[in-house]
C-alpha positions as CSV (number, residue, x, y, z in Angstrom):
1,M,0.0,0.0,0.0
2,N,1.4,3.4,-0.9
3,D,1.9,6.2,1.5
4,G,-1.2,8.1,0.3
5,R,-3.5,5.2,0.9
6,L,-2.1,4.7,4.4
7,K,-2.7,8.3,5.3
8,L,-6.2,8.2,3.9
9,K,-7.0,5.0,5.9
10,K,-5.7,6.6,9.0
11,A,-7.7,9.9,8.4
12,L,-10.9,7.9,7.8
13,K,-10.5,6.2,11.2
14,G,-12.4,3.1,9.9
15,G,-15.3,5.2,8.6
16,D,-17.0,4.8,5.2
17,F,-15.0,6.5,2.4
18,H,-18.1,7.8,0.6
19,K,-19.8,9.2,3.7
20,K,-16.6,11.0,4.9
21,M,-15.1,12.1,1.5
22,F,-18.3,13.2,-0.4
23,T,-20.1,16.1,1.1
24,P,-23.7,16.9,0.1
25,T,-24.8,20.5,0.2
26,Y,-28.3,21.8,0.8
27,E,-28.5,22.8,-2.9
28,G,-28.3,19.1,-3.8
29,I,-24.7,19.2,-5.0
30,T,-22.3,16.6,-3.8
31,L,-18.8,18.0,-3.3
32,Q,-16.1,15.5,-4.2
33,P,-12.7,15.0,-2.6
34,I,-10.8,15.7,-5.8
35,Y,-11.7,17.2,-9.2
36,T,-9.8,16.2,-12.3
37,P,-10.3,17.4,-16.0
38,A,-11.2,13.8,-17.0
39,L,-14.0,13.7,-14.4
40,H,-15.8,16.6,-16.1
41,A,-14.6,16.3,-19.7
42,E,-18.2,16.0,-21.1
43,N,-19.2,19.3,-19.4
44,I,-16.3,21.3,-20.9
45,P,-17.6,23.2,-24.0
46,K,-16.0,21.9,-27.2
47,G,-15.3,24.3,-30.0
48,V,-15.9,27.3,-27.7
49,Y,-12.8,29.6,-27.4
50,P,-12.0,32.4,-25.0
51,G,-13.2,35.8,-26.3
52,A,-15.9,34.3,-28.5
53,G,-19.5,33.2,-28.6
54,Q,-21.3,33.5,-25.3
55,F,-18.0,34.2,-23.5
56,L,-18.3,31.0,-21.5
57,R,-14.5,30.9,-21.3
58,G,-14.0,34.6,-20.7
59,T,-13.9,37.8,-22.8
60,I,-10.2,37.8,-23.6
61,A,-9.0,35.8,-26.6
62,S,-5.8,34.7,-25.0
63,G,-7.6,33.4,-21.9
64,Y,-6.3,34.2,-18.5
65,I,-2.6,33.6,-19.1
66,K,-1.5,37.2,-18.3
67,E,-4.4,38.4,-16.1
68,S,-6.3,36.5,-13.4
69,W,-10.1,36.0,-13.3
70,G,-12.3,39.0,-12.4
71,V,-15.1,38.9,-9.9
72,S,-18.3,40.9,-10.6
73,Q,-21.9,41.1,-9.6
74,Y,-24.0,43.1,-12.0
75,V,-25.7,46.3,-10.8
76,D,-29.1,47.2,-12.2
77,D,-30.3,50.1,-10.0
78,S,-32.4,52.6,-12.1
79,L,-30.7,55.8,-11.1
80,P,-27.0,56.4,-12.0
81,K,-26.1,57.6,-8.5
82,D,-27.7,54.5,-6.9
83,A,-25.9,52.2,-9.4
84,N,-22.6,54.0,-8.5
85,H,-23.1,53.3,-4.8
86,A,-24.1,49.7,-5.4
87,S,-21.1,49.1,-7.7
88,L,-18.7,50.7,-5.2
89,Y,-20.2,48.5,-2.5
90,E,-19.6,45.4,-4.6
91,I,-15.9,46.4,-4.9
92,V,-15.7,46.8,-1.1
93,K,-17.2,43.3,-0.8
94,G,-14.4,41.8,-2.9
95,G,-15.5,42.4,-6.5
96,T,-12.9,43.4,-9.0
97,I,-15.0,44.6,-11.9
98,H,-17.7,47.3,-12.1
99,N,-20.5,45.5,-14.0
100,I,-23.3,47.9,-14.9
101,R,-26.5,46.7,-16.7
102,L,-28.2,49.5,-18.7
103,D,-32.0,49.8,-18.8
104,E,-34.0,48.9,-22.0
105,A,-34.4,52.6,-23.0
106,T,-30.7,53.3,-22.9
107,R,-29.8,50.0,-24.6
108,H,-32.3,50.8,-27.4
109,D,-31.5,54.5,-27.7
110,Q,-34.9,55.6,-26.6
111,D,-35.6,59.1,-25.4
112,V,-36.4,59.1,-21.7
113,Q,-39.2,61.6,-22.3
114,V,-41.1,59.0,-24.4
115,G,-39.4,55.7,-23.5
116,A,-41.8,53.4,-21.8
117,S,-38.9,51.2,-20.6
118,V,-36.9,53.8,-18.7
119,G,-35.3,52.1,-15.7
120,V,-36.5,48.7,-16.6
121,G,-33.8,46.1,-16.1
122,G,-31.0,48.4,-15.4
123,T,-29.5,51.9,-15.0
124,S,-30.9,54.7,-17.1
125,L,-28.4,57.0,-18.8
126,S,-29.6,60.0,-20.8
127,T,-27.2,62.8,-20.1
128,M,-23.4,63.3,-19.6
129,D,-24.2,64.2,-16.0
130,D,-25.8,60.7,-15.6
131,C,-22.7,59.2,-17.0
132,S,-20.5,61.2,-14.6
133,Q,-22.7,60.2,-11.6
134,L,-22.4,56.6,-12.6
135,I,-18.6,56.4,-12.7
136,E,-17.9,58.9,-9.9
137,R,-15.1,57.5,-7.6
138,F,-14.5,54.4,-9.8
139,N,-10.8,53.5,-9.9
140,F,-10.3,52.2,-13.4
141,K,-6.6,51.4,-12.9
142,E,-7.6,48.7,-10.3
143,N,-11.1,47.7,-11.4
144,L,-12.3,46.9,-14.9
145,Y,-15.6,48.3,-16.1
146,I,-18.3,46.4,-18.0
147,L,-21.2,48.3,-19.6
148,K,-23.8,46.0,-21.0
149,L,-24.8,47.2,-24.5
150,V,-27.2,45.8,-27.0
151,H,-26.8,48.5,-29.6
152,L,-23.6,50.6,-29.5
153,Q,-25.5,53.9,-29.8
154,P,-23.5,57.2,-30.1
155,F,-24.4,58.4,-26.5
156,C,-22.8,55.3,-24.9
157,L,-19.8,55.7,-27.1
158,V,-19.4,59.3,-25.8
159,C,-19.8,58.1,-22.2
160,Y,-17.3,55.3,-22.8
161,Q,-14.8,57.8,-24.2
162,Q,-15.1,59.8,-21.0
163,L,-13.7,56.9,-19.1
């Protein structure tokens, strides 16, 4: 018997391997003692590359060779100032990326005066002041910024260039 098996047998103290080494969670997921690529080969997307498609493997084509993974929670508060506070709070809690979801009106370049979807599903931006309020106190040297866009309308381009 090799050294590893002897240590495992000692650690189990005569207990059942499956009961001690596989941990069920309340979500119904069973945590395994070790994970290998072969164990989950069928779940790894084939033909999907970093920086492409649905970005299942990240947004950078070279993968995460030079830069580590980012941590983000999207923010969808309707008002830019509220979204700013929520995003800064996410950074304080350990996030590394400002991830702002824009409302339907902004994403579809609708005027807030007539847009029925203002504030629905995200932050409403209609003026440069809104954009300034949204990014106030963001540290772009330390934290990336993701602005969810459906159509790349001129207003959002101007806001983005202000960054």
